[in-house]
C-alpha positions as CSV (number, residue, x, y, z in Angstrom):
1,X,0.0,0.0,0.0
2,X,3.0,2.3,0.4
3,X,3.3,2.6,-3.4
4,X,-0.2,4.0,-3.5
5,X,0.5,6.5,-0.7
6,X,-2.8,5.7,1.1
7,X,-3.3,7.6,4.3
8,X,-2.7,5.4,7.4
9,X,-5.3,5.2,10.1
10,X,-4.9,4.0,13.7
11,X,-5.3,0.2,13.8
12,X,-6.9,-2.0,16.4
13,X,-4.6,-2.1,19.4
14,X,-5.9,-5.5,20.6
15,X,-5.5,-7.4,17.3
16,X,-3.4,-10.4,18.0
17,X,-2.3,-10.6,14.3
18,X,-0.7,-7.2,14.3
19,X,2.7,-8.0,15.8
20,X,3.4,-10.7,13.1
21,X,2.1,-8.4,10.4
22,X,4.2,-5.5,11.6
23,X,7.4,-7.7,11.7
24,X,6.7,-9.1,8.2
25,X,6.3,-5.6,6.7
26,X,8.7,-3.6,8.8
27,X,6.2,-1.6,10.7
28,X,6.2,-0.6,14.4
29,X,4.7,-3.5,16.5
30,X,3.7,-1.0,19.2
31,X,1.8,1.3,16.8
32,X,-0.9,-0.6,14.8
33,X,-2.0,1.1,11.6
34,X,-4.4,0.1,8.9
35,X,-5.2,1.2,5.3
36,X,-8.6,1.3,3.7
37,X,-8.3,-0.2,0.3
38,X,-11.6,1.5,-0.6
39,X,-9.5,4.7,-1.0
40,X,-8.0,3.2,-4.1
41,X,-9.4,4.0,-7.5
42,X,-12.1,1.3,-8.1
43,X,-10.5,0.2,-11.4
44,X,-7.1,-0.2,-9.8
45,X,-8.6,-2.1,-6.8
46,X,-10.3,-4.5,-9.3
47,X,-7.0,-4.9,-11.2
48,X,-5.1,-5.7,-8.0
49,X,-7.7,-8.3,-6.8
50,X,-8.0,-10.0,-10.2
51,X,-4.2,-10.2,-10.6
52,X,-4.0,-11.7,-7.0
53,X,-6.6,-14.4,-7.6
54,X,-5.7,-15.2,-11.3
55,X,-3.2,-18.0,-10.5
56,X,-5.9,-19.8,-8.6
57,X,-8.7,-19.7,-11.2
58,X,-9.5,-23.0,-12.9
59,X,-10.5,-21.5,-16.3
60,X,-12.4,-24.5,-17.6
61,X,-14.5,-24.7,-14.4
62,X,-15.1,-21.0,-14.5
63,X,-16.2,-21.1,-18.1
64,X,-18.6,-23.9,-17.3
65,X,-20.1,-21.9,-14.4
66,X,-20.4,-18.7,-16.4
67,X,-22.0,-20.3,-19.5
68,X,-25.3,-21.2,-18.0
69,X,-25.6,-17.8,-16.3
70,X,-25.3,-16.0,-19.7
71,X,-28.5,-17.7,-20.9
72,X,-30.5,-16.5,-17.9
73,X,-28.8,-13.2,-16.9
74,X,-30.8,-10.0,-17.2
75,X,-30.0,-7.9,-20.2
76,X,-29.5,-4.7,-18.2
77,X,-25.8,-5.0,-18.6
78,X,-25.4,-5.2,-14.8
79,X,-24.0,-8.2,-12.9
80,X,-26.9,-10.4,-11.6
81,X,-25.8,-9.8,-8.0
82,X,-25.1,-6.1,-8.4
């Protein structure tokens, strides 16, 4: 998140995961911070998420799941869940 220069907010002081996270990323274990990814441009957030999950997508299975939905999806151009 440093590359995106998102503003840091005070993190949850009682989060037991913080010390390990802080050590891993070179942050101060005594000063928990957090970043809200919602502050990113929506298109950039989508790109980051899709690139992170891409290696784990079974393309053949995904295509099989999407194909039936295309026949029944509304024609509004919006995602059926959105």
